[in-house]
Steps between C-alpha positions, in 0.01 A plus 500: 500500500418383150276743319307479177324748279199350329326661205181362348268232638689173525286200415757227546485291820874442452567852630463363855776251426770755414816392682510764773182658635466874445461663840449845351271535202426811299176525314296786363173346618461253782132468411579274206647227719293197408483199730590213267792631299800731498551725800179370655678167556795677664260698717309187608822323597618812687807537282448875466615700802466855364306645207574841348200604295315805373155343536355244738181346369253242616714189562361351823812298593721802440277709728491229769880463506554877507251573778625207712863614476619215277569723199671840470351741245668819382276720290652721232283780355379431149376836368658845501294812539480755217793737460503775757264335750561261783326167552181520706480294822521134407673580171186447288488714188220484236610292200477785248741706712760228547829559324698196613343161573694234689817696432645503850525123543636459147752780560613347832576175315663679203714713731621192685599334174683814387690538828313816604443476879202738524300763312239770567137485386191711564293184532403443862578851624245610760385143572568236764779373273688829555408534867595144594312270733320289238475143632745265326452215746250439779543316828263211565296728731440750216747766612764623256827304518681680216398842369627680191769762547447869438627603153746780444336800331668748266368788296599546135367794296226565755371142506544250783649156445566199723801272482442140398774241542588267216417129512733227385417134453692178462299406192196608299220297347337671204215349302534582131384362169857420392855575607856442382809398695616864521190590704307682229127434540188553292163548670158441346 
């Protein structure tokens, strides 16, 4: 399976013409998939099989494909609860209390690139992410075809953590203002 990590909102229609179609795509927000460019084109042509994301927004085609069983979606928690507390049901923490935003997905990608197979995080503890059973893929009749697995839990210094597995990709697409051949990038 070819996988790609996409960062930023791609505006080039040429993204759909990349040699091999990404079947697994990682993106912080699925809600920014726009119909006429970038990942929206790959979504329309059903070139994305599985999306790993920390937020699913209002993209109607994305929702249609997910609910009809055409697209697999794995949600990764995006906010950690304040030190010493566990996430409330659903993992929603008021903004002013958040200590890490979008860190779990970024860390899963970083760990994969560094050769670290897994790590522990407090993000997602006490939620459906930890308990397992979150729908990744639906059957056509609306029943769950693939559910998320239960996460391993460990306690460190009196605080509970869940294990997250690293993610590796075959290539990454990163939108930046400028870059050099060594891979150094500058963002605006």
